[in-house]
N, C-alpha and C positions, 0 to 999 in steps of 0.2 A: 444508422449510426447518428449519434448527437453530434452537432457541428463542433462540440467542445470536447469530444473525446479525443484523445491520444493514444497512439500505439507506440509501446516502450520496447527496446529489446532489452532482454534481460538473460545474462550469460547463467549456466547453471550445469552441474555434473553431467547433462547428457546434451550439451550445447547450448545454443542461444534459442530462447523462444520468444515470442511477441506478447506482450501482456497489453489488454485494453483497457485504459484507464478513463473512466467517465467523469465528466464535469471536473475535467482538469485545473479548470481556472478558478473554482470554488475556494474561497478563503476559508481555512481550517481556523487560524489566529490571526484575529483582526488587526492586533495593535504592531506585530511587525511585518503584517501581510503576507503570510507565508500561506501558500496555495497547497492544493493535493496533489500537483505536478512537482512543485518544490518537494514536498514530504517523499512522493514516489522516487525522485532523483537522488534523494539522500538516502533512502533505504537500499536503492540499487548500488549506491557508492559504499556503503559500509557495509552492506548484505554478506559477503564471505566472512568477514571479521567477526559480524556479530553472531551469526551460525556458528562459528567455531567455538567463540565465547558461551554460546549456550550449551556446548556439547551435546547437540541432537535431543534436546528436551522440546516437550510441546511447548508452544507460547499461545497465549490467548488473543483474541482481537477484539479489542473495545471500539464499538462504532458509536457514532454521535450523527443521528440524522438530521438534527435541526443546527449543526453546526456545535462549536466547543462549548457554547453556553448552554445548548439544548439537552434535549432527553438522550440519555446514553445507554448502552446495553452491549453485553457481551456475546458475540456470535458464538454460537453453538455448532453449526455445520460448515465444515469448510466448503469454499465454492467449487464448482465444477471444474477439473483439471487441475486441483490443488496436488501437490506431490505428496506421496506417502510420508 
């Protein structure tokens, strides 16, 4: 496991599960210095309201392999263990 990886507890409809976040200190937005861990914690905090507001509709995952100014792509396959 990467030394920069973090395990985050995430509450869900079937209880709490642990989610591994790799490269937690990676800076996603350089100017305000927001890291991948900052974003993950924010998503956890607003997750329930976000899902409720989306009405169970599918959501796209846009990825930036080289940082916010780098190449971008939309992830087409959900990661292993993603909920239905």
